[in-house]
C-alpha beads as a LAMMPS data file, in Angstrom:
LAMMPS data file: protein, C-alpha beads

235 atoms
234 bonds

1 atom types
1 bond types

-500.0 500.0 xlo xhi
-500.0 500.0 ylo yhi
-500.0 500.0 zlo zhi

Masses

1 110.0

Atoms # bond

1 1 1 -200.145 -281.015 -238.749
2 1 1 -197.398 -280.545 -241.335
3 1 1 -199.445 -282.460 -243.915
4 1 1 -202.220 -280.034 -243.345
5 1 1 -199.775 -277.100 -243.699
6 1 1 -198.511 -278.553 -246.996
7 1 1 -202.080 -278.841 -248.277
8 1 1 -202.724 -275.182 -247.437
9 1 1 -199.618 -274.041 -249.233
10 1 1 -200.568 -276.143 -252.268
11 1 1 -204.016 -274.536 -252.282
12 1 1 -202.360 -271.095 -252.158
13 1 1 -200.213 -271.909 -255.138
14 1 1 -203.137 -273.250 -257.025
15 1 1 -204.498 -269.775 -256.862
16 1 1 -201.165 -268.014 -257.557
17 1 1 -198.285 -270.300 -258.709
18 1 1 -195.797 -267.412 -258.399
19 1 1 -196.515 -266.402 -254.761
20 1 1 -193.065 -266.673 -253.304
21 1 1 -193.965 -266.948 -249.580
22 1 1 -196.194 -269.903 -250.337
23 1 1 -193.424 -271.604 -252.439
24 1 1 -190.998 -271.113 -249.544
25 1 1 -193.505 -272.358 -247.015
26 1 1 -194.037 -275.540 -249.053
27 1 1 -190.240 -276.017 -249.297
28 1 1 -190.136 -275.850 -245.449
29 1 1 -193.061 -278.235 -245.118
30 1 1 -191.200 -280.803 -247.283
31 1 1 -188.047 -280.296 -245.224
32 1 1 -189.873 -280.999 -241.993
33 1 1 -191.635 -284.011 -243.514
34 1 1 -188.160 -285.354 -244.326
35 1 1 -186.743 -284.495 -240.860
36 1 1 -189.472 -285.560 -238.462
37 1 1 -191.100 -288.888 -238.166
38 1 1 -194.844 -288.991 -238.263
39 1 1 -197.560 -291.664 -238.055
40 1 1 -199.546 -289.744 -240.541
41 1 1 -200.393 -291.897 -243.559
42 1 1 -200.085 -288.735 -245.732
43 1 1 -196.287 -288.375 -245.021
44 1 1 -195.175 -291.720 -243.596
45 1 1 -193.342 -292.880 -246.659
46 1 1 -191.723 -289.481 -247.330
47 1 1 -189.719 -289.437 -243.986
48 1 1 -185.936 -289.624 -244.789
49 1 1 -186.811 -290.266 -248.423
50 1 1 -184.159 -288.527 -250.644
51 1 1 -186.825 -287.391 -253.129
52 1 1 -188.611 -285.465 -250.313
53 1 1 -185.508 -283.403 -249.515
54 1 1 -184.802 -282.805 -253.207
55 1 1 -188.377 -281.556 -253.592
56 1 1 -187.822 -279.102 -250.782
57 1 1 -184.616 -277.822 -252.372
58 1 1 -186.249 -277.455 -255.759
59 1 1 -189.044 -275.375 -254.179
60 1 1 -186.541 -273.249 -252.168
61 1 1 -184.644 -272.573 -255.371
62 1 1 -187.875 -271.518 -257.024
63 1 1 -188.857 -269.228 -254.059
64 1 1 -185.553 -267.378 -254.281
65 1 1 -185.875 -267.110 -258.025
66 1 1 -189.295 -265.411 -257.556
67 1 1 -187.948 -263.168 -254.717
68 1 1 -184.176 -262.951 -254.670
69 1 1 -184.221 -260.349 -251.851
70 1 1 -186.147 -262.521 -249.309
71 1 1 -183.994 -263.034 -246.160
72 1 1 -186.217 -265.783 -244.986
73 1 1 -186.054 -267.516 -248.381
74 1 1 -182.265 -267.921 -248.035
75 1 1 -182.590 -269.160 -244.545
76 1 1 -185.130 -271.867 -245.684
77 1 1 -182.764 -272.962 -248.459
78 1 1 -179.827 -272.929 -246.135
79 1 1 -181.577 -275.258 -243.661
80 1 1 -182.417 -277.672 -246.495
81 1 1 -178.861 -277.542 -247.724
82 1 1 -177.680 -278.276 -244.161
83 1 1 -179.553 -281.560 -244.172
84 1 1 -178.236 -282.415 -247.597
85 1 1 -174.834 -282.041 -245.831
86 1 1 -173.836 -279.207 -248.134
87 1 1 -172.953 -277.125 -245.087
88 1 1 -170.606 -274.735 -246.754
89 1 1 -173.291 -273.844 -249.190
90 1 1 -175.735 -273.433 -246.361
91 1 1 -173.390 -270.961 -244.558
92 1 1 -173.209 -268.894 -247.803
93 1 1 -177.027 -268.736 -247.881
94 1 1 -177.049 -267.518 -244.263
95 1 1 -174.575 -264.750 -245.214
96 1 1 -176.923 -263.754 -248.091
97 1 1 -179.920 -263.660 -245.722
98 1 1 -178.034 -261.318 -243.395
99 1 1 -177.198 -258.988 -246.207
100 1 1 -180.942 -258.340 -246.626
101 1 1 -181.786 -258.413 -242.940
102 1 1 -178.954 -257.784 -240.468
103 1 1 -181.266 -258.476 -237.516
104 1 1 -182.180 -261.874 -238.781
105 1 1 -182.671 -264.060 -235.717
106 1 1 -184.230 -267.270 -237.063
107 1 1 -183.570 -270.124 -234.715
108 1 1 -182.677 -272.339 -237.604
109 1 1 -179.470 -270.339 -237.979
110 1 1 -178.558 -271.281 -234.290
111 1 1 -179.309 -274.948 -235.031
112 1 1 -176.995 -274.925 -238.016
113 1 1 -174.236 -273.168 -235.955
114 1 1 -174.588 -275.676 -233.161
115 1 1 -174.175 -278.603 -235.575
116 1 1 -171.005 -277.075 -237.099
117 1 1 -168.858 -276.433 -233.994
118 1 1 -170.259 -272.954 -233.347
119 1 1 -172.355 -273.625 -230.173
120 1 1 -171.345 -270.349 -228.493
121 1 1 -172.516 -268.353 -231.553
122 1 1 -175.707 -270.237 -231.506
123 1 1 -176.265 -269.426 -227.852
124 1 1 -175.576 -265.784 -228.592
125 1 1 -178.301 -265.829 -231.235
126 1 1 -181.098 -267.476 -229.262
127 1 1 -181.926 -264.638 -226.830
128 1 1 -182.782 -262.427 -229.842
129 1 1 -184.684 -265.274 -231.495
130 1 1 -186.808 -265.716 -228.344
131 1 1 -187.179 -261.902 -227.824
132 1 1 -188.231 -260.857 -231.324
133 1 1 -190.522 -263.849 -232.192
134 1 1 -193.922 -263.170 -230.596
135 1 1 -194.627 -266.958 -230.514
136 1 1 -191.192 -268.560 -230.314
137 1 1 -191.369 -272.316 -231.256
138 1 1 -190.766 -274.630 -228.360
139 1 1 -188.171 -276.374 -230.572
140 1 1 -185.882 -273.397 -229.861
141 1 1 -185.469 -274.791 -226.335
142 1 1 -184.118 -278.027 -227.809
143 1 1 -181.510 -276.238 -229.903
144 1 1 -180.539 -273.861 -227.053
145 1 1 -180.189 -276.878 -224.693
146 1 1 -178.115 -278.774 -227.152
147 1 1 -175.755 -275.835 -227.444
148 1 1 -175.396 -275.591 -223.681
149 1 1 -174.521 -279.297 -223.740
150 1 1 -171.745 -278.910 -226.360
151 1 1 -170.230 -276.123 -224.324
152 1 1 -170.156 -278.496 -221.263
153 1 1 -172.783 -276.301 -219.439
154 1 1 -174.522 -279.464 -218.401
155 1 1 -176.944 -278.223 -215.662
156 1 1 -178.091 -275.391 -217.877
157 1 1 -178.608 -277.793 -220.687
158 1 1 -180.453 -280.206 -218.413
159 1 1 -182.823 -277.503 -217.176
160 1 1 -183.491 -276.180 -220.729
161 1 1 -184.102 -279.587 -222.288
162 1 1 -186.290 -280.661 -219.412
163 1 1 -188.416 -277.583 -219.921
164 1 1 -188.520 -278.216 -223.665
165 1 1 -189.502 -281.852 -223.200
166 1 1 -192.542 -280.829 -221.067
167 1 1 -193.742 -278.705 -223.975
168 1 1 -192.831 -281.179 -226.684
169 1 1 -193.407 -284.580 -225.114
170 1 1 -193.289 -286.524 -228.409
171 1 1 -190.237 -284.765 -230.021
172 1 1 -187.669 -287.581 -230.259
173 1 1 -184.600 -285.382 -230.695
174 1 1 -185.325 -283.507 -227.466
175 1 1 -185.261 -286.709 -225.532
176 1 1 -182.030 -288.007 -227.303
177 1 1 -180.229 -284.935 -226.128
178 1 1 -181.923 -284.965 -222.673
179 1 1 -180.769 -288.552 -222.142
180 1 1 -177.219 -287.650 -222.986
181 1 1 -177.046 -284.576 -220.697
182 1 1 -178.984 -286.130 -217.830
183 1 1 -176.483 -289.025 -217.816
184 1 1 -173.519 -286.629 -218.066
185 1 1 -174.873 -284.608 -215.168
186 1 1 -175.573 -287.721 -213.185
187 1 1 -179.304 -287.336 -213.156
188 1 1 -179.566 -291.014 -213.840
189 1 1 -183.298 -291.552 -213.289
190 1 1 -184.006 -288.786 -215.793
191 1 1 -181.453 -290.196 -218.268
192 1 1 -183.121 -293.587 -218.139
193 1 1 -186.568 -292.106 -218.593
194 1 1 -185.465 -290.085 -221.552
195 1 1 -183.583 -293.038 -223.160
196 1 1 -186.804 -295.176 -222.723
197 1 1 -188.791 -292.493 -224.555
198 1 1 -186.336 -292.617 -227.407
199 1 1 -186.370 -296.441 -227.780
200 1 1 -190.179 -296.567 -227.451
201 1 1 -190.424 -294.216 -230.390
202 1 1 -187.567 -295.772 -232.283
203 1 1 -186.669 -299.335 -231.189
204 1 1 -183.970 -299.507 -233.745
205 1 1 -182.112 -296.433 -232.355
206 1 1 -178.330 -296.565 -232.289
207 1 1 -175.783 -293.934 -231.255
208 1 1 -173.797 -294.549 -234.508
209 1 1 -176.870 -293.893 -236.740
210 1 1 -177.882 -290.774 -234.826
211 1 1 -174.410 -289.275 -235.083
212 1 1 -174.291 -290.124 -238.808
213 1 1 -177.601 -288.250 -239.145
214 1 1 -176.598 -284.983 -237.435
215 1 1 -172.834 -285.166 -238.315
216 1 1 -171.245 -283.061 -235.453
217 1 1 -167.569 -282.148 -235.652
218 1 1 -165.502 -284.970 -234.115
219 1 1 -164.930 -283.468 -230.576
220 1 1 -168.594 -282.543 -230.219
221 1 1 -169.659 -285.970 -231.555
222 1 1 -167.420 -287.771 -229.040
223 1 1 -168.880 -285.822 -226.105
224 1 1 -172.459 -286.509 -227.322
225 1 1 -171.725 -290.167 -227.861
226 1 1 -170.357 -290.564 -224.374
227 1 1 -173.475 -289.055 -222.904
228 1 1 -175.690 -291.362 -224.924
229 1 1 -173.678 -294.435 -223.940
230 1 1 -173.882 -293.458 -220.242
231 1 1 -177.707 -293.203 -220.650
232 1 1 -177.692 -296.907 -221.787
233 1 1 -178.556 -296.367 -225.424
234 1 1 -177.318 -298.944 -227.985
235 1 1 -174.039 -298.068 -229.639

Bonds

1 1 1 2
2 1 2 3
3 1 3 4
4 1 4 5
5 1 5 6
6 1 6 7
7 1 7 8
8 1 8 9
9 1 9 10
10 1 10 11
11 1 11 12
12 1 12 13
13 1 13 14
14 1 14 15
15 1 15 16
16 1 16 17
17 1 17 18
18 1 18 19
19 1 19 20
20 1 20 21
21 1 21 22
22 1 22 23
23 1 23 24
24 1 24 25
25 1 25 26
26 1 26 27
27 1 27 28
28 1 28 29
29 1 29 30
30 1 30 31
31 1 31 32
32 1 32 33
33 1 33 34
34 1 34 35
35 1 35 36
36 1 36 37
37 1 37 38
38 1 38 39
39 1 39 40
40 1 40 41
41 1 41 42
42 1 42 43
43 1 43 44
44 1 44 45
45 1 45 46
46 1 46 47
47 1 47 48
48 1 48 49
49 1 49 50
50 1 50 51
51 1 51 52
52 1 52 53
53 1 53 54
54 1 54 55
55 1 55 56
56 1 56 57
57 1 57 58
58 1 58 59
59 1 59 60
60 1 60 61
61 1 61 62
62 1 62 63
63 1 63 64
64 1 64 65
65 1 65 66
66 1 66 67
67 1 67 68
68 1 68 69
69 1 69 70
70 1 70 71
71 1 71 72
72 1 72 73
73 1 73 74
74 1 74 75
75 1 75 76
76 1 76 77
77 1 77 78
78 1 78 79
79 1 79 80
80 1 80 81
81 1 81 82
82 1 82 83
83 1 83 84
84 1 84 85
85 1 85 86
86 1 86 87
87 1 87 88
88 1 88 89
89 1 89 90
90 1 90 91
91 1 91 92
92 1 92 93
93 1 93 94
94 1 94 95
95 1 95 96
96 1 96 97
97 1 97 98
98 1 98 99
99 1 99 100
100 1 100 101
101 1 101 102
102 1 102 103
103 1 103 104
104 1 104 105
105 1 105 106
106 1 106 107
107 1 107 108
108 1 108 109
109 1 109 110
110 1 110 111
111 1 111 112
112 1 112 113
113 1 113 114
114 1 114 115
115 1 115 116
116 1 116 117
117 1 117 118
118 1 118 119
119 1 119 120
120 1 120 121
121 1 121 122
122 1 122 123
123 1 123 124
124 1 124 125
125 1 125 126
126 1 126 127
127 1 127 128
128 1 128 129
129 1 129 130
130 1 130 131
131 1 131 132
132 1 132 133
133 1 133 134
134 1 134 135
135 1 135 136
136 1 136 137
137 1 137 138
138 1 138 139
139 1 139 140
140 1 140 141
141 1 141 142
142 1 142 143
143 1 143 144
144 1 144 145
145 1 145 146
146 1 146 147
147 1 147 148
148 1 148 149
149 1 149 150
150 1 150 151
151 1 151 152
152 1 152 153
153 1 153 154
154 1 154 155
155 1 155 156
156 1 156 157
157 1 157 158
158 1 158 159
159 1 159 160
160 1 160 161
161 1 161 162
162 1 162 163
163 1 163 164
164 1 164 165
165 1 165 166
166 1 166 167
167 1 167 168
168 1 168 169
169 1 169 170
170 1 170 171
171 1 171 172
172 1 172 173
173 1 173 174
174 1 174 175
175 1 175 176
176 1 176 177
177 1 177 178
178 1 178 179
179 1 179 180
180 1 180 181
181 1 181 182
182 1 182 183
183 1 183 184
184 1 184 185
185 1 185 186
186 1 186 187
187 1 187 188
188 1 188 189
189 1 189 190
190 1 190 191
191 1 191 192
192 1 192 193
193 1 193 194
194 1 194 195
195 1 195 196
196 1 196 197
197 1 197 198
198 1 198 199
199 1 199 200
200 1 200 201
201 1 201 202
202 1 202 203
203 1 203 204
204 1 204 205
205 1 205 206
206 1 206 207
207 1 207 208
208 1 208 209
209 1 209 210
210 1 210 211
211 1 211 212
212 1 212 213
213 1 213 214
214 1 214 215
215 1 215 216
216 1 216 217
217 1 217 218
218 1 218 219
219 1 219 220
220 1 220 221
221 1 221 222
222 1 222 223
223 1 223 224
224 1 224 225
225 1 225 226
226 1 226 227
227 1 227 228
228 1 228 229
229 1 229 230
230 1 230 231
231 1 231 232
232 1 232 233
233 1 233 234
234 1 234 235
């Protein structure tokens, strides 16, 4: 689907190369292609390819140049910077976004907060994100459940991630976190099932590589690693 979205944005820009929303949308498409594994031939080689993420950043920079007052544009660039591990720069872009829209409730902000030791702030944001978005993405349940986990609210995390996994049955990250929280909350059948989903999708999965990918603060990383280890995933 993301390959199709990218194609549509490219067609839009072929008609008007300076249409900022399409440039921003294309930047986000490249970011998703970098982030999420796909069996699509159109994007397979671009997943976790550094040039893919650099292309996303270049487009996000251009979108902001075209419209320097776009709150959403700054969030899109912040999220790309977050995955380039330029997380202080990402936070500055979030601040700029809020200058233009104080009611900004994009769930990506919560995801970035959760990854940087601010899980409670992330949880405070998600109710508004779910309330004001007419069609909230199911991925918000993943990020909300992850935040519950890092605050040691394990049963709430388990319920939220279970609900999210039913809506997104192929989303690997959801099952990584579900495996950890299910094991921590002693729902071992669910933990083994989630861990099996992870290793089926990614036989080479290791806890060390996943933690290096998301780069949580040390105390959060240790909590997460313990849950993954209890679920039986490879160190």
